[in-house]
N, C-alpha and C positions, 0 to 999 in steps of 0.2 A: 504494500500500500504506500503510495507516494504522499508525503506531507503536502498540505495546501500550497506552501511556499514553492515547492518544486514544481507542482502543476502550473502555478502562476508563471514561473520562470520559463517553462517549456512553451507556454502560450505567448508570453510577451516577446520572446526572441523571434517569433514568426510575424509579429505585427509589422505593418508597413513602415512605421516610424523607425524600427530597427533596420529595415531594409534600405531606408533612405538616408541613414546616418552618414554615409560616405559623402553625400552631397551637402549635408547640413552641419558638419563639424562634430565636435565631441559630445555635445549635450545628450543626444540619445544613448551614446555608449556609457556615459556616466549613469544614466537612468538604468540601463541594462545591468551595469555592474552592481548597482544598489539592489536590483532584483536577485542577482546571483548571491550577493551577501545575505539577503534575507533567507534564501533557500539554504545556504551553507549553515547559517545560525540555527535554522529549524532542525537540520540534521545533526549538527555538532553539539549544541548546548546540552541536550540530554545525555550525550555519550562522553563528554569531556570530564576528566577528573579535575580535582581542585588545583593540581599543579601542571595542567596542560593548557596549551594555547594553539589555536589554528590561525595560520597566516596565509595571506595571498601573496604570491611572488610573481615576478615577470610582468607580462602585460596585464594580468589580473591585478597585481599589486599596484600598478600604475593607473588602474581604472581605465584601461584602453582596450576593453574587450570588443570583439566583433561577434556576430551571431554564432560562429562556429569555432571560436577560439578554444584551444585546449586550456583548461584551468590548471594552473600550477599552484600547488598547496604545500605548505610546510607545517608539520605537526611537531611542536616542541613538547617534550615529555621527559620525565625523569626515569621512566622504566618502560616496560612492555606496553605497546599501544595497539596490539593487533585487534582487540575488540573495538576500539575507537576508530581505527582505520576502516574496518569493515562497516561499522554503523554509518560512517560519513560517505564513503566512496561507493559502496555497493548500490545504493539507490541512484547515484549519479550514473554509474555504468549501466544499470538496468534501464535507465531512461534514455540511453544512447548518447550521453554527454561524454566528452573526452576530458579526462582528468589525470594528471600526474601528481605524485606526491613523494615527499621525503619525510622521514622521521629522524629528529635529532634531539640531543640534549641542549638545553638553552644556553649553557655557559661553557660547554667544551669547545675546544678549537674546531671551527667549522670547516674550513677549507684551507688549502695552500694559497699563499699570496700569488702564486703562479697561475692559478685557475681563474682567469679573467672572466670567462663566460659565467661561471658560477658566482663569482663575486658580484657581477652586475645584476644577476638575478636576485641575489640577496639584498642588494642595496634598495631594491624596489619593494621589499617585504613590508607589509602592514598587517596589523592585527584585525582579524575578522571577529573572533570571539575567544573567550577563555581568560586565563589569568593574566592580567596586565603586568604583574610583577615578573612573570616568566618572560613576557615580551621585552620588558625593560632589561633583563639579564642578557637576552639575545642581542639587543641593540648595543649594549656595552661590549659584548664579545665581538660584534661586527665592527665596532669602531676601532678595536685593536688591530684589525686587518687593513684598515685604510690609512 
């Protein structure tokens, strides 16, 4: 069963306003990103533990989604996250949405300074939902890399 927010997302990404966003600039994409955020919160909030945070990265983190963009997600967690990953991603995949994910500890070294593509992706990361204190630790660890 899909949550209402996911059904809304699937409906809104097919609206003419989403199709015309290329001509109209970024406002429709920001609206579409907000709809994606609502769907992600509906899926993730019941599944997240108190020390977990779900982040948008890449074009999703920049709020530059297109109708068929692959979602890039980062789950920050202190331990096993298999149940959380399944609860959040399975409904997306079942609905035919493209989503990639990574699971990391918030304060461990994240990447090598030599991995520029990954660093750029992480620079665009923003909190969707979960523990803001975990996100703040992530931001501090990220600042050490740049």
